[in-house]
C-alpha positions as a LaTeX table, in Angstrom:
\begin{tabular}{lrrr}
\hline
Residue & $x$ (\AA) & $y$ (\AA) & $z$ (\AA) \\
\hline
Met1 & 0.00 & 0.00 & 0.00 \\
Ala2 & 1.39 & 3.39 & $-0.95$ \\
Ser3 & 1.23 & 6.41 & 1.34 \\
Thr4 & $-1.28$ & 9.15 & 0.67 \\
Lys5 & $-0.39$ & 12.74 & $-0.18$ \\
Gly6 & $-2.83$ & 13.84 & 2.54 \\
Tyr7 & $-0.83$ & 12.03 & 5.24 \\
Leu8 & 2.41 & 13.53 & 3.92 \\
Asp9 & 0.86 & 17.01 & 3.89 \\
Phe10 & $-0.30$ & 16.59 & 7.51 \\
Val11 & 3.15 & 15.50 & 8.73 \\
Val12 & 4.91 & 18.29 & 6.83 \\
Glu13 & 2.45 & 20.82 & 8.28 \\
Gln14 & 3.12 & 19.48 & 11.78 \\
Leu15 & 6.84 & 20.12 & 11.17 \\
Ser16 & 6.32 & 23.56 & 9.60 \\
Glu17 & 8.00 & 25.35 & 12.53 \\
Leu18 & 11.31 & 23.83 & 11.38 \\
Asp19 & 13.14 & 25.37 & 8.46 \\
Glu20 & 14.34 & 23.15 & 5.66 \\
Ile21 & 11.93 & 20.21 & 5.92 \\
Thr22 & 11.84 & 18.63 & 2.48 \\
Phe23 & 10.69 & 15.33 & 1.03 \\
Arg24 & 11.17 & 13.17 & $-2.01$ \\
Ala25 & 8.66 & 10.73 & $-3.45$ \\
Met26 & 10.12 & 7.25 & $-3.78$ \\
Met27 & 8.08 & 4.33 & $-5.17$ \\
Gly28 & 4.79 & 5.43 & $-3.58$ \\
Glu29 & 6.39 & 6.45 & $-0.29$ \\
Tyr30 & 8.16 & 9.61 & 0.91 \\
Ile31 & 11.68 & 10.15 & 2.25 \\
Leu32 & 11.86 & 13.05 & 4.75 \\
Tyr33 & 14.83 & 15.41 & 5.14 \\
Tyr34 & 15.74 & 18.02 & 7.71 \\
Arg35 & 18.46 & 20.46 & 6.75 \\
Gly36 & 19.68 & 18.08 & 4.04 \\
Lys37 & 19.81 & 14.91 & 6.14 \\
Val38 & 17.38 & 11.99 & 5.96 \\
Phe39 & 15.65 & 11.59 & 9.31 \\
Gly40 & 12.87 & 9.22 & 8.30 \\
Gly41 & 10.04 & 8.68 & 5.94 \\
Ile42 & 6.39 & 7.96 & 5.42 \\
Tyr43 & 5.69 & 4.34 & 4.62 \\
Asp44 & 2.15 & 2.96 & 4.32 \\
Asp45 & 0.88 & 6.12 & 6.03 \\
Arg46 & 3.20 & 5.59 & 9.01 \\
Leu47 & 5.84 & 8.09 & 10.12 \\
Leu48 & 9.04 & 6.15 & 10.74 \\
Val49 & 12.32 & 7.72 & 11.91 \\
Lys50 & 15.88 & 6.48 & 12.08 \\
Pro51 & 16.70 & 4.88 & 15.42 \\
Val52 & 19.48 & 7.31 & 16.37 \\
Pro53 & 20.17 & 7.64 & 20.12 \\
Ala54 & 18.20 & 10.90 & 20.48 \\
Ala55 & 15.08 & 9.30 & 18.97 \\
Val56 & 15.44 & 6.21 & 21.17 \\
Arg57 & 15.79 & 8.42 & 24.26 \\
Met58 & 12.69 & 10.43 & 23.37 \\
Met59 & 10.62 & 7.36 & 22.43 \\
Pro60 & 12.00 & 4.48 & 24.52 \\
Asp61 & 8.86 & 2.37 & 24.04 \\
Ala62 & 8.38 & 3.05 & 20.33 \\
Pro63 & 7.91 & $-0.11$ & 18.29 \\
Lys64 & 10.53 & $-0.89$ & 15.66 \\
Glu65 & 9.02 & $-1.50$ & 12.26 \\
Leu66 & 10.25 & $-2.22$ & 8.77 \\
Pro67 & 9.49 & 0.50 & 6.22 \\
Tyr68 & 9.54 & $-2.19$ & 3.50 \\
Glu69 & 10.79 & $-5.74$ & 3.09 \\
Gly70 & 14.58 & $-5.97$ & 3.36 \\
Ala71 & 15.05 & $-2.53$ & 4.97 \\
Lys72 & 16.54 & $-1.72$ & 8.36 \\
Glu73 & 14.15 & $-1.28$ & 11.26 \\
Met74 & 12.98 & 2.22 & 12.10 \\
Leu75 & 11.03 & 3.69 & 15.01 \\
Leu76 & 7.30 & 4.26 & 14.63 \\
Val77 & 6.19 & 7.75 & 15.67 \\
Asp78 & 2.62 & 7.32 & 16.82 \\
Asp79 & 2.08 & 10.79 & 18.34 \\
Ile80 & 1.95 & 12.75 & 15.09 \\
Asp81 & $-0.75$ & 15.05 & 16.45 \\
Asn82 & 1.75 & 16.55 & 18.92 \\
Arg83 & 3.41 & 19.25 & 16.81 \\
Glu84 & 5.80 & 20.40 & 19.55 \\
Phe85 & 7.01 & 16.85 & 20.23 \\
Leu86 & 7.59 & 16.17 & 16.51 \\
Cys87 & 9.63 & 19.33 & 16.04 \\
Ile88 & 11.76 & 18.66 & 19.13 \\
Leu89 & 12.26 & 15.05 & 18.03 \\
Val90 & 13.48 & 15.92 & 14.54 \\
Glu91 & 15.65 & 18.80 & 15.76 \\
Ser92 & 17.28 & 16.64 & 18.44 \\
Met93 & 18.03 & 13.89 & 15.90 \\
Trp94 & 19.81 & 16.16 & 13.40 \\
Ala95 & 23.32 & 16.14 & 14.93 \\
Glu96 & 23.27 & 12.32 & 15.08 \\
Leu97 & 22.17 & 11.76 & 11.49 \\
Pro98 & 24.71 & 10.84 & 8.83 \\
Glu99 & 25.60 & 13.49 & 6.28 \\
Gly100 & 23.53 & 13.35 & 3.12 \\
Lys101 & 25.05 & 11.72 & 0.07 \\
Asn102 & 25.87 & 13.93 & $-2.88$ \\
Glu103 & 23.34 & 13.35 & $-5.61$ \\
Leu104 & 24.21 & 13.16 & $-9.27$ \\
\hline
\end{tabular}
């Protein structure tokens, strides 16, 4: 099942207090970036983030889920209605995210 544009729009709106939130469509799903680094994505209308230490600290009980078959596990963010939490989560993750790869 592909993710809906409506779900993407809602998540992006929730993160609108942060500068430089961008996304890229990828095979019916969406990869999410903050200040040029991938922090997560929307898969089957679920917001999943990379399990960096900051995210694990902020969501110690978050279930780990696969975005798609064969991928690495990510953390499910189930409190997407809490705008303040989402912004703090993404901002706190940024320093621990790997640098983005140069695109051709």
